[in-house]
C-alpha positions in Angstrom: -36.7 -1.7 13.7 -33.1 -1.6 12.4 -30.5 -0.6 14.9 -26.8 0.4 14.7 -24.7 -1.6 17.3 -21.0 -2.1 17.3 -20.0 -3.5 14.0 -18.1 -6.4 15.3 -18.6 -8.6 18.5 -15.0 -7.8 19.9 -16.1 -4.2 20.2 -18.9 -4.9 22.7 -16.9 -3.9 25.9 -15.9 -0.4 24.5 -19.3 0.1 23.0 -21.0 -0.2 26.5 -18.6 2.2 28.0 -19.0 4.7 25.3 -22.8 4.4 25.4 -22.8 4.8 29.1 -20.9 8.1 28.8 -23.4 9.3 26.4 -26.3 8.4 28.5 -24.8 9.9 31.6 -23.7 13.2 29.9 -20.0 12.6 30.4 -19.1 12.4 26.7 -15.6 14.0 25.9 -15.5 16.4 23.0 -12.6 14.6 21.4 -12.0 10.7 21.4 -9.0 9.1 20.0 -9.5 5.4 19.1 -6.0 3.7 18.9 -5.9 0.2 17.3 -3.9 -1.7 14.7 -5.3 -1.8 11.2 -7.8 -4.6 10.3 -9.7 -4.8 13.6 -12.5 -2.5 12.5 -11.7 0.7 14.3 -12.9 2.9 11.3 -16.4 1.1 11.4 -16.6 1.6 15.0 -16.1 5.4 14.7 -18.8 5.5 12.2 -21.2 3.5 14.4 -20.3 5.9 17.2 -21.2 8.9 14.9 -24.5 7.3 14.0 -25.4 6.8 17.7 -24.4 10.4 18.6 -26.4 11.9 15.8 -29.5 9.7 16.0 -32.7 11.7 17.2 -34.3 8.4 18.8 -31.6 6.1 20.1 -32.9 2.8 21.5 -31.2 0.5 23.9 -27.7 2.0 23.5 -28.0 2.0 19.6 -29.0 4.4 16.9 -32.5 3.6 15.6 -31.7 3.4 11.9 -35.0 4.9 11.0 -35.1 8.6 11.9 -34.1 11.5 9.6 -30.6 11.7 10.9 -29.9 8.1 10.4 -31.4 8.1 7.0 -29.1 11.0 6.0 -26.0 9.3 7.3 -27.0 6.0 5.5 -27.1 8.0 2.3 -23.8 9.8 3.1 -25.6 13.3 3.0 -25.7 14.4 6.6 -24.6 18.0 6.6 -23.5 17.9 10.1 -20.9 15.1 9.6 -17.4 15.8 8.4 -15.1 13.1 7.3 -11.4 14.0 7.2 -9.1 11.5 5.4 -6.4 11.6 2.7 -7.6 12.7 -0.6 -7.8 10.1 -3.3 -4.5 8.4 -4.2 -2.8 10.3 -1.4 -1.6 9.2 2.1 -1.3 12.5 3.6 -4.0 14.9 5.2 -2.9 18.4 4.2 -3.4 21.6 6.0 -6.0 22.9 3.3 -8.2 20.1 4.2 -8.0 21.0 8.0 -8.7 24.7 7.1 -12.0 23.3 5.6 -12.7 21.3 8.7 -12.2 24.6 10.9 -14.8 26.4 8.7 -17.2 23.4 9.3 -16.7 23.4 13.1 -17.3 27.3 13.2 -20.8 27.0 11.5 -24.0 26.2 13.3 -25.5 22.9 13.0 -27.8 22.6 10.1 -30.0 19.8 11.7 -30.1 21.5 15.2 -28.1 18.8 16.9 -24.5 17.8 17.3 -21.9 18.2 14.7 -19.5 15.2 14.2 -15.9 15.1 12.9 -14.2 11.8 12.1 -10.5 11.9 11.3 -9.0 8.8 9.9 -6.2 7.9 10.0 -5.2 10.8 12.2 -1.6 10.1 11.9 -1.9 10.9 8.2 -2.0 14.5 9.1 1.3 16.3 8.2 2.9 18.6 10.7 1.2 21.7 9.3 -2.2 20.1 9.2 -1.9 18.7 12.9 -0.8 22.0 14.1 -3.7 23.8 12.2 -6.1 21.3 14.1 -4.9 22.1 17.7 -6.9 25.2 18.5 -10.1 23.7 16.8 -9.6 20.5 18.7 -9.2 22.1 22.2 -12.0 24.7 21.9 -14.5 23.4 19.3 -17.6 25.7 18.9 -21.1 24.5 19.5 -21.8 20.8 20.3 -19.1 19.3 18.1 -17.5 15.9 18.8 -14.3 14.7 17.3 -13.5 11.1 16.7 -10.0 10.3 15.7 -8.9 6.9 14.4 -5.2 6.1 14.7 -3.3 3.0 13.8 0.3 4.2 14.6 0.2 6.2 17.8 3.8 7.0 17.6 3.3 9.0 14.5 0.7 11.3 16.0 1.8 14.6 17.7 1.6 14.3 21.4 -0.2 17.7 21.5 -2.9 16.0 19.5 -3.2 13.0 21.9 -3.2 15.3 25.0 -6.4 17.0 23.7 -8.3 13.8 23.4 -9.8 11.0 25.5 -7.6 8.2 24.4 -8.9 4.5 24.1 -6.6 1.7 22.9 -8.6 -1.1 21.3 -6.9 -4.4 21.6 -6.6 -7.2 18.9 -9.7 -9.4 19.4 -9.3 -12.5 21.4 -8.1 -15.3 19.0 -11.1 -17.6 19.5 -13.6 -15.0 18.9 -11.9 -13.7 15.8 -11.5 -17.4 14.4 -15.3 -17.9 15.2 -16.2 -14.7 13.3 -13.9 -15.6 10.4 -15.5 -19.0 10.2 -19.0 -17.6 10.1 -17.8 -15.5 7.2 -16.9 -18.6 5.2 -13.2 -18.2 5.5 -11.2 -21.4 5.1 -8.2 -22.0 7.2 -9.4 -19.3 9.5 -6.9 -19.7 12.2 -3.8 -20.0 10.1 -4.8 -16.9 8.0 -5.6 -15.0 11.3 -2.0 -15.9 12.5 -0.5 -14.6 9.2 -2.4 -11.2 9.6 -1.3 -10.8 13.2 -4.6 -11.3 14.8 -6.5 -8.8 12.5 -9.7 -10.5 11.5 -10.8 -7.9 8.9 -7.4 -8.2 7.2 -7.7 -11.9 7.2 -11.1 -11.7 5.7 -10.0 -9.4 2.9 -7.1 -11.7 2.3 -9.3 -14.6 1.7 -11.7 -12.6 -0.6 -8.7 -11.3 -2.6 -6.6 -14.4 -2.6 -3.8 -12.4 -1.1 -1.9 -15.5 -0.2 -1.5 -16.6 -3.8 -0.2 -13.1 -4.7 2.2 -13.4 -1.8 3.4 -16.8 -2.9 4.1 -15.2 -6.4 5.9 -12.1 -4.9 8.1 -14.4 -2.7 8.9 -16.7 -5.6 10.2 -13.7 -7.4 12.2 -12.5 -4.3 13.8 -15.8 -4.0 14.7 -15.8 -7.6 16.4 -12.3 -7.4 18.3 -13.3 -4.2 19.6 -16.6 -5.8 20.6 -14.5 -8.8 18.2 -16.7 -11.0 16.7 -13.5 -12.3 18.1 -9.8 -12.5 16.9 -7.5 -9.8 15.9 -4.9 -12.3 13.6 -7.5 -13.9 12.2 -8.7 -10.6 11.6 -5.1 -9.5 9.7 -4.2 -12.8 7.4 -7.1 -12.4 6.6 -6.5 -8.6 6.0 -2.8 -9.5 3.1 -3.9 -11.6 1.7 -5.8 -8.7 2.2 -3.5 -5.7 3.5 -0.2 -4.5 7.0 0.3 -2.9 5.1 0.8 0.5 3.1 -2.3 0.2 6.3 -4.3 -0.8 8.2 -2.8 2.3 5.4 -3.8 4.6 5.4 -7.3 3.1 9.1 -7.7 3.6 9.0 -6.5 7.1 6.2 -9.0 7.8 8.4 -11.9 6.2 11.4 -10.9 8.3 9.4 -10.9 11.4 8.1 -14.3 10.6 11.6 -15.6 9.9 12.7 -14.1 13.2 9.9 -15.8 15.1 10.8 -19.0 13.3 14.3 -18.8 14.5 13.6 -17.7 18.0 10.4 -19.7 18.7 10.3 -22.5 16.1 6.9 -21.2 15.2 7.1 -22.1 11.5 4.0 -21.4 9.4 2.2 -24.0 7.2 -0.2 -21.9 5.3 2.2 -20.3 2.9 3.6 -22.2 0.0 6.6 -20.0 -0.1 7.6 -20.4 3.6 10.1 -23.3 3.1 11.9 -21.4 0.1 11.8 -18.1 2.2 13.6 -20.0 5.0 16.1 -21.4 2.6 17.2 -18.0 1.2 17.5 -16.5 4.7 19.9 -19.4 6.0 22.9 -17.3 5.3 21.7 -14.5 7.6 22.2 -14.7 11.4 19.2 -13.7 13.5 21.0 -10.5 14.4 21.3 -9.6 10.6 17.6 -10.4 10.1 16.9 -7.9 12.9 19.1 -5.3 11.2 17.6 -5.8 7.8 14.1 -5.5 9.3 15.2 -2.2 10.9 16.4 -1.0 7.4 13.0 -1.8 5.9 11.3 0.1 8.7 13.3 3.2 7.9 12.5 2.7 4.3 8.8 2.5 5.1 9.0 5.7 7.1 10.5 7.4 4.2 7.9 6.3 1.9 5.2 7.4 4.1 6.8 10.7 4.4 7.3 10.9 0.5 4.7 8.7 -1.3 5.6 10.1 -4.7 8.9 8.2 -5.1 9.4 6.2 -8.2 8.0 2.7 -7.5 10.4 0.7 -9.7 13.4 2.5 -8.0 12.0 1.8 -4.6 11.2 -1.7 -5.1 14.6 -2.3 -6.6 16.4 -0.7 -3.8 14.5 -2.9 -1.4 15.4 -6.0 -3.1 19.2 -4.9 -3.4 19.3 -4.3 0.3 18.4 -7.9 1.1 20.7 -9.0 -1.7 23.6 -7.0 -0.2 23.1 -8.6 3.3 23.0 -12.1 1.5 26.1 -11.4 -0.6 28.1 -10.1 2.5 27.2 -13.2 4.5 28.0 -15.5 1.7 31.5 -13.9 1.3 32.1 -14.3 5.0 31.1 -17.9 4.7 28.3 -17.6 7.4 26.0 -20.5 8.3 22.6 -20.2 9.9 23.0 -18.8 13.5 20.8 -20.8 15.8 19.7 -19.0 19.0 
């Protein structure tokens, strides 16, 4: 008999806690799962929904065989509502929440629970989040909300206060490395470090050969900062490979690694571009690296709030920002600041 258990081994502790609440009849009507991207929080939410809607659960798991389980497996269960950004968008809009409130107001078609999964919950704009509040506080019938959140600081406090909040930690390193190795990932430990301990991200990077793409992107960045290629040319090339938001996140990641290398001496050996990247950053002090990172974090926030900005212009601006810091440091004759 097929059963649905927690999708990944590092989720066992929370799963037993959750299943115990269900068994004892202490399940909250709204659960907020907080955790960084790449640790399987979305998959956990779906497994929880399967368990809650299964008509014949066995040993703290969905049976995988009943009508409800088969409907879920075919993505046709009428009592499950998945709220997420529409295709090619990063925001959950108020009209989508209105559809959700209509779903919650209706009677269950299968005579059991109704389930709502919202992921990522922080994608709701202000109007959408406010529209959800009353529905979340007083859901009709036996309705359970499961919210998935990767950036808790972007979620309204009024939403969090209406949920039972659970923070899911990054998996223990040894467990994550072991899982990656069973999935056939080479250099699992190094790749896990590059993805800040997120094993699913590391696995995806391995499958998509992301490291090679990052090497290429960094080669272009170095060329722009050293004035070997015009920033406009580099921006145009990068725009064909990634979005402005993706590049902002990548630059933030690189700056954080440069800062770690300065402060801890923890230089990476996996990335081919690491030595050139350290080289182009030599003119900047550690304080300036922190300032540049803060600038990019602000740019990232702007991109999240307005995803329709022109990609070429955004990427060009990101490159020029680093170049401005480098040129200013060069004019002042600065050397590497060791801390």
